[in-house]
PLY file of the C-alpha trace (Angstrom):
ply
format ascii 1.0
element vertex 412
property float x
property float y
property float z
element edge 411
property int vertex1
property int vertex2
end_header
0.00 0.00 0.00
2.83 2.43 0.70
4.04 1.87 -2.88
0.65 3.24 -3.91
1.40 6.56 -2.17
4.67 6.91 -4.10
3.07 5.95 -7.42
0.22 8.38 -6.77
2.70 11.17 -6.05
4.48 10.55 -9.35
1.16 10.39 -11.19
0.26 13.79 -9.75
3.65 15.16 -10.85
3.20 13.77 -14.38
-0.29 15.25 -14.65
0.95 18.61 -13.39
3.82 18.63 -15.89
1.44 17.69 -18.69
-0.89 20.48 -17.61
1.87 23.10 -17.53
3.13 22.07 -20.99
-0.29 22.27 -22.62
-1.16 25.49 -20.78
2.01 27.16 -22.03
1.12 26.10 -25.57
-2.46 27.38 -25.30
-1.68 30.65 -23.56
1.28 31.32 -25.82
-0.70 30.87 -29.03
-3.67 32.79 -27.59
-1.56 35.79 -26.57
0.27 35.73 -29.89
-2.90 35.84 -31.97
-4.46 38.54 -29.80
-1.35 40.68 -30.28
-1.32 39.88 -34.00
-4.99 40.72 -34.42
-4.63 44.06 -32.64
-1.52 44.96 -34.64
-3.01 44.39 -38.10
-2.89 47.35 -40.48
-5.39 47.87 -43.30
-3.55 48.94 -46.44
-4.90 49.73 -49.95
-2.96 46.97 -51.73
-4.58 44.14 -49.73
-6.49 41.49 -51.72
-10.32 41.52 -51.67
-11.72 40.38 -48.34
-8.48 40.93 -46.43
-8.90 42.91 -43.21
-5.28 43.78 -42.47
-1.68 42.68 -42.58
1.36 42.57 -40.35
5.10 42.16 -40.94
7.01 40.37 -38.21
10.57 39.19 -37.71
11.59 36.14 -35.70
14.17 33.37 -35.84
16.25 35.06 -38.51
13.42 35.49 -40.99
10.53 37.76 -41.92
6.84 36.83 -41.84
4.12 38.50 -43.87
0.70 37.76 -42.37
-2.71 38.72 -43.73
-6.06 38.27 -42.02
-9.45 37.80 -43.68
-12.19 39.01 -41.41
-14.71 36.50 -42.76
-12.86 34.19 -45.18
-10.74 34.26 -48.35
-12.38 33.82 -51.73
-11.11 30.24 -51.98
-10.26 27.56 -49.48
-6.46 27.36 -48.99
-4.73 24.03 -49.59
-3.34 23.86 -46.07
-5.05 25.20 -42.96
-3.54 24.99 -39.46
-6.04 24.74 -36.61
-5.27 25.97 -33.09
-7.51 23.94 -30.82
-5.75 20.95 -29.27
-3.73 23.17 -26.93
-7.00 24.26 -25.35
-8.50 20.79 -25.22
-5.50 19.14 -23.60
-5.02 21.99 -21.14
-8.52 21.36 -19.83
-8.18 17.57 -19.90
-4.87 17.65 -18.02
-6.26 20.19 -15.55
-9.27 18.00 -14.89
-6.93 15.05 -14.41
-5.08 17.08 -11.78
-8.37 17.93 -10.11
-9.25 14.23 -9.92
-5.86 13.11 -8.63
-5.26 15.79 -6.00
-8.67 17.01 -4.90
-11.00 14.11 -5.60
-8.43 11.47 -4.64
-7.55 13.39 -1.47
-10.97 14.90 -0.78
-10.79 14.53 3.02
-7.56 16.50 3.16
-7.65 18.96 0.26
-11.30 19.39 -0.78
-13.39 19.30 2.39
-13.11 21.59 5.39
-15.66 20.34 7.91
-15.56 23.70 9.68
-16.86 25.23 6.45
-19.32 22.55 5.34
-19.60 19.06 6.80
-20.20 16.89 3.73
-18.98 13.56 2.47
-16.31 13.29 -0.24
-18.91 11.98 -2.70
-21.17 14.98 -2.19
-18.24 17.37 -2.43
-17.10 15.83 -5.72
-20.62 15.99 -7.15
-20.88 19.67 -6.16
-17.53 20.29 -7.83
-18.53 18.61 -11.09
-21.97 20.24 -11.09
-20.55 23.72 -10.57
-18.22 23.40 -13.57
-21.03 22.22 -15.86
-23.53 24.78 -14.55
-20.98 27.57 -14.95
-20.65 26.94 -18.67
-24.42 26.71 -19.16
-25.09 30.01 -17.37
-22.25 31.76 -19.19
-23.37 30.47 -22.59
-26.97 31.51 -21.99
-25.86 35.01 -21.01
-23.76 35.31 -24.16
-26.68 34.18 -26.35
-29.19 36.43 -24.59
-29.94 40.03 -25.70
-27.29 41.12 -23.18
-24.71 39.40 -25.38
-25.03 42.18 -27.98
-23.38 44.58 -25.52
-19.84 43.22 -25.12
-18.78 45.37 -22.18
-22.14 45.14 -20.42
-21.94 41.38 -20.75
-18.44 41.36 -19.27
-19.66 43.41 -16.30
-22.41 40.86 -15.61
-19.93 38.02 -16.01
-17.68 39.69 -13.45
-20.55 39.68 -10.96
-21.08 35.97 -11.67
-17.39 35.25 -11.06
-17.38 37.18 -7.78
-20.45 35.25 -6.65
-18.72 31.97 -7.51
-15.63 33.09 -5.59
-17.77 33.67 -2.51
-19.76 30.48 -3.09
-16.73 28.21 -3.40
-15.33 29.53 -0.10
-18.61 28.49 1.54
-18.25 24.93 0.24
-14.60 23.86 0.19
-11.21 24.48 1.75
-9.60 27.79 0.84
-7.10 26.05 -1.44
-9.84 24.07 -3.19
-12.01 27.19 -3.52
-9.31 29.03 -5.47
-8.47 25.96 -7.54
-12.14 25.53 -8.42
-12.50 29.17 -9.32
-9.64 28.68 -11.75
-11.19 25.46 -13.07
-14.59 27.16 -13.37
-13.06 29.95 -15.47
-10.85 27.61 -17.49
-13.87 25.42 -18.28
-15.64 28.43 -19.75
-12.54 29.33 -21.77
-11.95 25.83 -23.15
-15.65 25.32 -23.84
-15.62 28.57 -25.79
-13.03 27.01 -28.07
-14.66 23.58 -28.27
-18.33 24.63 -28.42
-18.26 27.99 -30.21
-15.02 29.15 -31.82
-13.96 25.97 -33.62
-17.51 24.96 -34.70
-18.06 28.45 -36.13
-14.80 28.26 -38.01
-15.79 24.85 -39.39
-19.05 26.33 -40.67
-17.08 29.02 -42.51
-14.75 26.39 -44.00
-17.71 24.26 -45.10
-19.27 27.28 -46.81
-16.04 27.97 -48.67
-15.75 24.38 -49.84
-19.38 24.46 -51.02
-18.83 27.73 -52.85
-21.08 29.75 -50.53
-20.29 33.15 -49.02
-19.82 32.66 -45.23
-22.04 34.61 -42.84
-19.96 37.22 -40.92
-21.90 36.50 -37.71
-19.90 33.33 -37.06
-16.64 35.26 -36.96
-18.15 38.00 -34.80
-19.44 35.55 -32.19
-16.11 33.70 -32.13
-14.22 36.97 -31.68
-16.39 37.95 -28.70
-15.68 34.62 -26.98
-11.99 35.02 -27.79
-12.05 38.45 -26.15
-13.47 36.91 -22.97
-10.73 34.28 -22.98
-8.16 37.03 -23.40
-9.20 38.81 -20.21
-9.71 35.65 -18.17
-6.33 34.03 -18.81
-4.20 35.85 -16.22
-6.64 35.31 -13.32
-6.73 31.59 -14.14
-2.94 31.44 -13.93
-3.07 33.22 -10.56
-5.59 30.75 -9.14
-3.63 27.75 -10.39
-0.45 29.06 -8.73
-2.18 30.21 -5.55
-2.19 26.74 -3.94
1.48 27.36 -3.05
0.67 30.60 -1.18
-1.70 30.25 1.82
-1.91 34.02 2.32
-3.95 34.21 -0.87
-6.47 31.41 -0.31
-6.48 30.69 3.43
-7.51 34.04 4.86
-10.84 35.47 5.94
-11.23 37.69 2.87
-10.09 35.14 0.28
-13.13 35.63 -1.94
-12.57 39.40 -1.98
-8.97 38.76 -2.98
-10.26 36.58 -5.83
-12.55 39.39 -6.98
-9.61 41.80 -7.09
-7.50 39.27 -9.00
-10.05 39.32 -11.83
-9.73 43.12 -11.96
-5.94 42.88 -12.11
-6.32 40.51 -15.05
-8.30 43.21 -16.87
-5.87 46.06 -16.11
-2.80 44.09 -17.16
-4.36 42.78 -20.37
-5.69 46.26 -21.19
-2.14 47.60 -21.22
-0.93 44.85 -23.56
-3.99 45.07 -25.80
-3.74 48.85 -26.10
0.00 48.68 -26.77
-0.36 45.98 -29.41
-3.09 48.01 -31.10
-0.65 50.94 -31.28
-3.03 53.15 -29.30
-0.50 54.28 -26.71
0.88 52.87 -23.47
-1.64 53.45 -20.67
0.67 53.46 -17.66
-2.31 54.08 -15.38
-3.15 50.39 -15.73
0.06 49.43 -13.91
-0.62 51.97 -11.19
-4.08 50.48 -10.67
-2.63 46.96 -10.74
-0.06 47.79 -8.05
-2.75 49.40 -5.89
-4.95 46.33 -6.25
-2.07 44.03 -5.36
-1.20 46.08 -2.26
-4.87 45.92 -1.26
-4.74 42.13 -1.67
-1.65 41.98 0.56
-3.44 44.05 3.18
-6.55 41.89 3.06
-4.45 38.77 3.52
-2.84 40.04 6.73
-5.68 41.95 8.38
-7.42 38.86 9.83
-4.12 37.68 11.45
-5.43 34.12 11.75
-5.41 31.76 8.78
-8.63 29.85 8.43
-6.67 26.66 7.76
-7.59 23.86 5.42
-8.24 20.74 7.38
-9.72 19.99 10.75
-7.18 17.32 11.57
-9.26 15.95 14.44
-12.08 15.32 11.97
-9.94 12.86 10.03
-10.70 10.09 12.52
-9.64 7.09 10.40
-6.24 8.63 9.71
-5.79 9.51 13.38
-6.54 5.96 14.57
-4.37 4.44 11.88
-1.23 6.54 12.26
-1.38 7.70 15.89
-1.98 4.13 17.02
1.18 2.77 15.41
4.00 1.73 17.81
6.40 4.09 16.04
4.21 7.12 16.71
5.68 8.35 20.03
9.16 8.53 18.47
7.72 10.14 15.33
5.88 12.74 17.38
9.11 13.65 19.16
10.93 13.81 15.83
8.32 16.06 14.21
8.30 18.35 17.24
12.06 18.67 17.02
12.52 18.98 13.25
9.27 20.38 11.86
7.20 22.39 14.33
9.46 25.43 14.27
7.79 26.28 10.94
4.65 24.14 10.92
2.99 25.81 13.89
0.27 28.37 14.45
3.03 30.78 15.46
6.25 29.72 13.70
9.48 30.56 15.51
11.81 30.24 12.52
13.07 33.62 11.36
11.22 34.95 8.31
8.30 32.51 8.59
5.15 34.29 9.75
2.59 31.66 8.71
2.81 27.86 8.62
3.87 26.84 5.07
0.85 25.80 3.00
-1.25 26.17 6.16
0.12 22.85 7.51
0.47 22.69 11.30
2.11 19.73 13.07
1.70 20.59 16.74
-0.43 17.75 18.05
-1.24 14.08 17.47
-4.23 14.75 15.25
-2.37 17.15 12.97
0.62 14.82 12.59
-1.66 11.86 11.83
-3.70 13.87 9.32
-0.54 14.78 7.39
1.11 11.35 7.63
1.27 10.84 3.88
2.83 14.26 3.26
5.40 13.70 6.02
6.22 10.32 4.51
6.68 11.70 1.00
8.29 15.05 1.84
10.62 14.07 4.70
10.79 10.27 4.58
10.97 9.07 1.01
12.42 12.35 -0.25
14.59 15.10 1.24
12.24 17.93 0.24
11.61 18.74 3.90
13.03 20.38 5.85
14.18 22.81 3.11
17.95 22.55 2.83
17.76 20.23 5.87
17.96 23.33 8.04
16.96 21.33 11.14
19.59 18.62 10.50
17.25 15.66 10.22
19.36 12.51 10.06
19.11 9.52 7.68
18.00 7.32 10.57
15.23 9.77 11.42
14.03 9.67 7.83
14.02 5.88 8.02
11.86 6.16 11.14
9.28 8.24 9.25
9.25 5.68 6.44
8.90 2.76 8.87
6.06 4.54 10.71
3.98 5.25 7.62
4.54 1.87 5.98
3.94 0.01 9.25
0.65 1.85 9.80
-0.48 1.19 6.23
0.43 -2.49 6.45
-1.30 -2.72 9.81
-4.52 -1.39 8.27
-4.33 -4.04 5.53
-4.14 -6.76 8.15
0 1
1 2
2 3
3 4
4 5
5 6
6 7
7 8
8 9
9 10
10 11
11 12
12 13
13 14
14 15
15 16
16 17
17 18
18 19
19 20
20 21
21 22
22 23
23 24
24 25
25 26
26 27
27 28
28 29
29 30
30 31
31 32
32 33
33 34
34 35
35 36
36 37
37 38
38 39
39 40
40 41
41 42
42 43
43 44
44 45
45 46
46 47
47 48
48 49
49 50
50 51
51 52
52 53
53 54
54 55
55 56
56 57
57 58
58 59
59 60
60 61
61 62
62 63
63 64
64 65
65 66
66 67
67 68
68 69
69 70
70 71
71 72
72 73
73 74
74 75
75 76
76 77
77 78
78 79
79 80
80 81
81 82
82 83
83 84
84 85
85 86
86 87
87 88
88 89
89 90
90 91
91 92
92 93
93 94
94 95
95 96
96 97
97 98
98 99
99 100
100 101
101 102
102 103
103 104
104 105
105 106
106 107
107 108
108 109
109 110
110 111
111 112
112 113
113 114
114 115
115 116
116 117
117 118
118 119
119 120
120 121
121 122
122 123
123 124
124 125
125 126
126 127
127 128
128 129
129 130
130 131
131 132
132 133
133 134
134 135
135 136
136 137
137 138
138 139
139 140
140 141
141 142
142 143
143 144
144 145
145 146
146 147
147 148
148 149
149 150
150 151
151 152
152 153
153 154
154 155
155 156
156 157
157 158
158 159
159 160
160 161
161 162
162 163
163 164
164 165
165 166
166 167
167 168
168 169
169 170
170 171
171 172
172 173
173 174
174 175
175 176
176 177
177 178
178 179
179 180
180 181
181 182
182 183
183 184
184 185
185 186
186 187
187 188
188 189
189 190
190 191
191 192
192 193
193 194
194 195
195 196
196 197
197 198
198 199
199 200
200 201
201 202
202 203
203 204
204 205
205 206
206 207
207 208
208 209
209 210
210 211
211 212
212 213
213 214
214 215
215 216
216 217
217 218
218 219
219 220
220 221
221 222
222 223
223 224
224 225
225 226
226 227
227 228
228 229
229 230
230 231
231 232
232 233
233 234
234 235
235 236
236 237
237 238
238 239
239 240
240 241
241 242
242 243
243 244
244 245
245 246
246 247
247 248
248 249
249 250
250 251
251 252
252 253
253 254
254 255
255 256
256 257
257 258
258 259
259 260
260 261
261 262
262 263
263 264
264 265
265 266
266 267
267 268
268 269
269 270
270 271
271 272
272 273
273 274
274 275
275 276
276 277
277 278
278 279
279 280
280 281
281 282
282 283
283 284
284 285
285 286
286 287
287 288
288 289
289 290
290 291
291 292
292 293
293 294
294 295
295 296
296 297
297 298
298 299
299 300
300 301
301 302
302 303
303 304
304 305
305 306
306 307
307 308
308 309
309 310
310 311
311 312
312 313
313 314
314 315
315 316
316 317
317 318
318 319
319 320
320 321
321 322
322 323
323 324
324 325
325 326
326 327
327 328
328 329
329 330
330 331
331 332
332 333
333 334
334 335
335 336
336 337
337 338
338 339
339 340
340 341
341 342
342 343
343 344
344 345
345 346
346 347
347 348
348 349
349 350
350 351
351 352
352 353
353 354
354 355
355 356
356 357
357 358
358 359
359 360
360 361
361 362
362 363
363 364
364 365
365 366
366 367
367 368
368 369
369 370
370 371
371 372
372 373
373 374
374 375
375 376
376 377
377 378
378 379
379 380
380 381
381 382
382 383
383 384
384 385
385 386
386 387
387 388
388 389
389 390
390 391
391 392
392 393
393 394
394 395
395 396
396 397
397 398
398 399
399 400
400 401
401 402
402 403
403 404
404 405
405 406
406 407
407 408
408 409
409 410
410 411
């Protein structure tokens, strides 16, 4: 059984790496085409139907790019589609969600001080929220409100803020932020899969059949692409936030999330305006810095992190690991080597909050984090960082023996 924990850890690493690779590909191509689209120049010599052109230099060569707002007169022989980056980013992200949060629901998904529910119910709520989010968003876009791009974005912002608050009422702080990112990313990927690519395929089919494509398909796709443009940076923030408890594990975490969406708008506005050659609005960076300072203030005002897991509520884990014969020695070891940082009030210089919100001050907390202790300080040397507390090889062997003995004991 302990081999399972190691294999699961590597599976999570592989899924995370896969997710980062595909996300880089998607975000990179998305940002490139947004910049290209905004930088197009309409010149008299362009062929019929062409909207604009752009000259670019990269890799020792020059590129001459032309864009047709609806479609060219004839179907080109070769057409490159940009879609799989989006699909595999979502698939790999969902795989991560399953491995980390569904597979470890008691530890990472559920906070019984927030809402006392079973892992099954929590997972169903998670899945339902992602599906419902796309349906509500799509209906809003297709409603009369959808004709007003900026009015629609204002309403969507209200929806996102509501979801930020709602997720913090359902899950742990870490899971709330992760789900807010997944909620937004689902909308973005579904835009590609359900709207943008199908509309482009309709245009291609019209060209092949000799028909003149309807401009509405391109207009709808461009609106969804605009939404994706402004949502990308907040999604990246939420996906990275699980490493920083001051963002997700504080009293005003949902307010912080609301401000993050605004920062995404201000930053992208600067790039979009610059790429469109309409100036460099430095005020956007001033607003961004102010928003970030406000976020920092909100994260420290409450003083007390809400935490992620009620360790005492993880009764099976407590009985399993605290009841093992090795536990008294392990408890002494953790108190000596780990609790200087992993405490409600860390005493190590420069550490003001327990890393990742993990506290190891009593039996229940140590038992609840048995697997992490085993992986981070037993099977690997990740903890303590730089071995600053001088944990010995024999002490690491003790942690390994404790975890594996407890797991084997449960099997028997």
